[in-house]
Backbone bond lengths (Angstrom), bond angles and torsions (degrees), N, CA, C in turn:
res aa  C-N    CA-C-N  psi(-1)  N-CA   C-N-CA  omega(-1)  CA-C   N-CA-C  phi
1 Q - - - 1.439 - - 1.597 108.44 -
2 S 1.389 113.62 127.60 1.490 112.09 -177.52 1.509 110.64 -81.12
3 S 1.372 113.89 173.15 1.478 121.84 177.68 1.549 109.30 -59.61
4 L 1.302 116.18 -39.22 1.469 119.19 -176.43 1.550 108.62 -68.37
5 D 1.398 118.20 -40.08 1.401 120.61 176.98 1.499 111.69 -56.75
6 R 1.330 114.57 -46.21 1.490 121.20 -179.02 1.536 110.17 -62.32
7 L 1.304 116.15 -41.24 1.455 119.41 178.40 1.500 112.42 -65.61
8 L 1.314 118.16 -42.18 1.468 120.03 177.77 1.415 114.78 -66.56
9 I 1.386 114.82 -34.97 1.581 116.56 176.82 1.502 107.99 -64.91
10 G 1.338 117.04 -35.36 1.557 117.95 179.69 1.464 111.24 -68.86
11 L 1.321 121.28 -16.58 1.448 122.29 175.73 1.455 115.77 -85.43
12 S 1.260 117.35 -8.28 1.474 124.39 -176.54 1.626 111.80 -50.78
13 P 1.381 115.34 -47.56 1.461 114.09 178.75 1.514 112.81 -64.61
14 I 1.280 118.59 -33.38 1.463 123.79 177.32 1.537 109.77 -62.83
15 V 1.354 118.77 -46.92 1.462 121.04 177.11 1.482 109.73 -62.65
16 E 1.324 119.68 -46.21 1.476 122.23 -179.27 1.518 111.33 -59.47
17 Q 1.338 118.69 -37.27 1.424 120.03 177.37 1.461 112.09 -66.78
18 A 1.340 119.13 -40.06 1.475 124.64 175.86 1.497 110.37 -60.13
19 Q 1.318 115.17 -46.40 1.502 118.32 179.41 1.490 108.95 -60.30
20 L 1.329 120.35 -44.80 1.437 123.05 -178.89 1.542 111.10 -62.77
21 D 1.348 116.59 -41.84 1.435 121.52 178.58 1.536 111.96 -62.57
22 L 1.291 115.16 -34.36 1.480 119.42 -178.54 1.542 113.72 -85.82
23 G 1.321 115.72 -11.41 1.454 118.74 -179.15 1.510 115.19 90.79
24 G 1.323 117.55 -1.27 1.448 120.99 178.14 1.484 120.69 80.84
25 T 1.329 117.69 4.65 1.461 118.81 -179.53 1.529 112.93 -113.20
26 D 1.233 117.28 13.08 1.484 118.58 -178.44 1.499 116.26 -96.02
27 S 1.258 119.84 167.85 1.487 124.38 -172.40 1.561 105.80 -76.95
28 A 1.307 113.52 165.04 1.455 123.02 -179.68 1.550 109.39 -62.01
29 D 1.339 118.40 -36.19 1.426 119.72 173.40 1.459 116.40 -59.63
30 D 1.371 111.69 -45.62 1.502 120.12 -179.51 1.588 109.99 -59.58
31 I 1.318 111.81 -43.48 1.459 118.64 -177.08 1.579 108.60 -69.43
32 A 1.285 117.41 -38.92 1.433 120.88 177.36 1.509 112.53 -65.10
33 N 1.317 114.07 -42.18 1.509 116.89 -179.75 1.544 111.15 -65.56
34 L 1.341 116.97 -41.82 1.452 119.07 178.78 1.465 108.19 -70.10
35 A 1.337 121.55 -37.59 1.444 121.21 -179.95 1.496 113.33 -59.01
36 V 1.282 117.36 -34.96 1.481 120.17 174.00 1.520 113.21 -59.84
37 E 1.292 116.94 -41.09 1.463 122.93 179.64 1.546 107.32 -71.82
38 V 1.324 120.06 -42.65 1.452 122.48 177.07 1.538 108.27 -58.55
39 N 1.271 117.22 -43.79 1.453 120.12 179.22 1.475 115.00 -62.42
40 V 1.290 115.58 -37.48 1.464 117.15 177.07 1.535 111.58 -63.43
41 F 1.321 117.45 -45.94 1.499 119.34 175.74 1.536 113.41 -66.26
42 A 1.289 117.84 -31.11 1.473 120.20 177.62 1.522 106.16 -70.07
43 G 1.305 121.79 -36.31 1.442 124.59 177.34 1.535 109.42 -64.85
44 I 1.305 117.99 -40.77 1.484 121.41 178.95 1.532 107.80 -64.14
45 Q 1.310 116.13 -44.89 1.443 118.67 178.93 1.458 114.41 -60.51
46 K 1.297 117.90 -41.53 1.516 121.94 174.27 1.503 112.22 -63.44
47 L 1.334 115.45 -42.48 1.457 115.84 178.58 1.515 112.27 -61.82
48 L 1.280 117.43 -40.18 1.463 121.03 -179.10 1.594 108.89 -73.11
49 L 1.269 115.54 -31.35 1.495 118.91 -177.90 1.573 108.90 -71.46
50 Y 1.329 116.83 -45.92 1.413 120.24 -170.09 1.517 116.14 -97.78
51 S 1.375 118.42 -7.40 1.442 120.47 174.89 1.554 109.47 -116.31
52 E 1.325 112.02 105.82 1.441 118.82 -176.83 1.564 107.04 -69.27
53 S 1.300 116.33 -38.97 1.505 117.08 -177.88 1.555 111.62 -65.44
54 I 1.251 117.97 -40.93 1.484 119.16 173.06 1.505 111.93 -64.88
55 R 1.307 115.70 -49.60 1.475 119.63 177.68 1.549 113.11 -51.02
56 E 1.304 114.80 -45.46 1.475 118.93 -179.38 1.536 111.59 -67.71
57 K 1.320 117.21 -36.62 1.469 119.89 177.80 1.526 111.27 -69.11
58 V 1.362 117.18 -31.29 1.411 121.49 176.37 1.485 107.54 -69.59
59 K 1.292 118.31 -45.58 1.490 121.69 -179.62 1.548 113.42 -61.34
60 S 1.263 115.75 -35.12 1.471 121.32 -178.27 1.543 110.82 -89.89
61 A 1.276 118.68 1.65 1.450 127.24 177.44 1.535 112.18 67.20
62 E 1.339 117.19 22.21 1.472 121.33 175.65 1.523 109.93 -75.06
63 V 1.267 120.04 -28.80 1.495 126.43 178.34 1.458 110.93 -137.87
64 E 1.329 118.34 159.85 1.403 125.22 173.74 1.527 107.95 -127.75
65 V 1.306 117.13 142.77 1.476 121.98 179.02 1.517 104.97 -109.51
66 H 1.404 112.95 125.50 1.487 119.47 179.78 1.520 106.33 -122.83
67 G 1.326 114.07 144.14 1.401 122.40 175.82 1.490 111.46 -96.70
68 A 1.317 115.13 144.72 1.484 120.05 -179.90 1.483 109.37 -154.59
69 I 1.346 115.99 159.14 1.432 125.66 177.30 1.528 108.08 -128.86
70 Y 1.348 111.45 126.65 1.525 118.30 174.80 1.481 110.70 -98.17
71 D 1.343 114.47 124.35 1.462 118.69 176.00 1.571 107.17 -93.75
72 I 1.312 111.05 108.55 1.480 119.67 -176.75 1.565 111.71 -59.59
73 A 1.299 118.03 -34.96 1.460 122.07 -178.31 1.501 114.01 -69.27
74 S 1.372 114.47 -42.23 1.501 116.34 179.23 1.468 116.87 -97.97
75 G 1.309 115.42 -18.55 1.448 122.30 -174.11 1.501 114.46 79.56
76 E 1.318 117.15 9.77 1.454 121.77 -177.65 1.513 109.25 -88.56
77 V 1.334 114.73 148.68 1.498 121.50 175.87 1.537 106.07 -114.27
78 K 1.312 111.72 128.15 1.524 118.31 176.96 1.531 105.30 -106.05
79 F 1.404 115.51 113.62 1.381 122.93 177.61 1.544 113.36 -78.10
80 L 1.267 121.57 125.75 1.445 124.51 -176.91 1.511 112.62 -94.48
81 G 1.291 118.75 -13.91 1.402 118.81 179.65 1.500 114.32 116.75
82 Q 1.293 112.65 174.11 1.528 121.47 -179.57 1.470 108.11 -87.07
83 H 1.366 114.98 149.89 1.493 121.09 177.18 1.488 104.50 -106.93
């Protein structure tokens, strides 16, 4: 199994969550687009879960954690908001 295969298997819960959020009737493109956003927020959750120092700074309002998606084709950044 390649590194890419292992990475893609790890994204299965993200894709499943996107499908649930969409109701299961959307296109593969719609699911993929939402899965990217779900993955950003999952990454933020893991960051806060595993980094006590960041979690404490967020609690004390010393720092804010924001999610964003960079579109490599257009160069645009879509900000998803603060967590």
